[in-house]
N, C-alpha and C positions, 0 to 999 in steps of 0.2 A: 728735598724741600724742607724749609725751616719749620720747626715745631709750631710756632704761632701762626704761620701762614696756612699750615694744614688745618689747624684748629679754626681759623677764620673761614676757610672754604667749606669745611664739613659741618660745623656747628653754629658759628656766629652769624653767618649770613641769614640763615633761616630765623634765628632768634631775633636779630635786629630788624629783619623785615616785618616780623609780627609786632615787635615793640614800637617801632617808629611808624608803622602803618604804610610801608612802601608797597606799591602794587607790583613792582618788578624787582627781581634780585639784583639787577644792575643799578638800581636807584639807591641801594644800601650804601652808606658812606664807607670808605676804605682809606687805608694809609697811602699817601702819595710819596712822601719822602721824610727823612729825618735829617736836620741840619745840626751838627755839633760844632761849636766854635769856642775858641779860647782867645781872650785878649791878654796880651803879655805886657805887664808893667815894665817900663824902661827897656823894652826890647830893642829900641833904636840905639841905645847906648851900649848894651851888652848882648851881643849876638848869641852867646851861649844859652841864655834864658829862652830865646825863641827856638833854638835848635832842640833844646830839651823838651819844650812844649810840643814841637812837631813830632818828635820821637814818641812821646807818650800818646798823643792823639792818634798817630798811625798804629800804635800797638793796641789801643783800645778799640778802634773802629775797623782795623784791617784794611785801611785804604790810605793812600798818601794824601796828606792835607795840602790845601792851597794856602799860600801866604797872603794875608790881607794887608792892605796898605792904607795909610791915612788919606782921607779925601780932602781935608782942610788943614791949614796951618793953625796951631793954637800956641801962642807964645807962653801962656801960663804953664803948659805942660812940656815946654821945650820940644814941640812937635812940629815938623814940617810936612807939607804935602808930599806924599809919596813914600814916607818912612814906613818900614815894616812894623806893624803893631800887633799882629796876632796870626792865627791860622784857623781854617774851617774846613769841614768835610761835609759833603752832601751824600747821604746814603739812600740808595734805592733798592728795590727788589729784595733779593736774598739777604744781603748784608744788613738792610734796614730791619728785617724781621729778627735776624740773629742779634743785632745790637739791642733792640727793644726787649727781647727775651732776657738777655744778660742784665739789662738795666732793671727790669722788674724783679727778677728772681735772685740776683746777686748784689748789685750795686746799691739799690735803695734800702734793703734791709741793713746794710753796713753803715748807713749814714747815722751820725750821732744825733740823739734826741729827735728822731724822725717821727712825726705825728701824722703824716699823710701829706699828699699834694694839695695845693690850693685849687678848688674847683672853679675859682673865679679868674684863673690865669689864661683864659681863652681870649682871642682877639676879636670876637664878634662873627667870625666866619668859620668857626669850628676848628681852628688851629690852636695848639696848646704849647706854651713855652714854660720852661722851668730852668732853674740854675742849681748847680752843685758847687759847693765851696772848695772841694779838693778832688783831684783826680785819683787819689789813693783808694777810693771806695771800689775801684775796679781791681780785681785780683791780678790782672795782667801787668800792672805797674808795680815794680819792686820798690817798696818804701825806703830801702837802704840806698838805692841809687838815685832817688828823687831828691835833688838839692833845692828845688823851688816848688813850693806847694802852689798849685794853680787851680783856679776854678774854671768851670765851663758852663756854657749855655746850651740847652738842648731845645730845639723847636720841632714839634711833631706836626707835620702838615697833612691834613686830611681833605677828602673831597666833600666833607659835610658842609651844609649850607647854614647851619646855626650852631650856637654853642651847645644847645641841649643834645643835638644828634652827635656832635663831636664827643661830648662827655659820655654819652651812652656807648659809643664805639670804644673809647679808651677804657671805660669801666669793664666792658666785655672782654677786652684783652687782659685785664687784671691789674691795671695801674691803681695803686692804693690812694684814693682820694680821702680827704677829711670828711667827716660826717657834717651835715648841715647843722648850723647852730640854731637852736630854737629859742625864742624869746621867753624868758621865765618871769 
């Protein structure tokens, strides 16, 4: 069992139940899935860039990525419907908790000028989205073999019904959020 999953089951459920005022332990919000995606610039012209992004995403997540395709043609970007433009992975269960643990303890501390995550990046339903500017913050990716620096989007989907309960859940897991700004 993953370290964070065990922590959630043994400590966090009881603490969150008391903090959020849930009557039942099953009403406490939990993680549902984590979606990690990479959009690759000019991947429809140079397949090597997309293959490298797929390799890095597979190395980081431990799961084979799905290739995403353009839904619409956009002449300004020289993009046609159906072109391969990126890749994504949906993590659930054990891999989800392992990825979240590596994100919190290894990757985020390696981000340059990191001052914390924005607590306003919730979607209104308790789901949190964030972006990383480069995949090199994960130690699995060898910087000498990475020719294209690529960013990634990470979406953490929870069963929370509000932003406040989603924020409480992710803070309990240990995600480093910025402190609230007070008016001076």
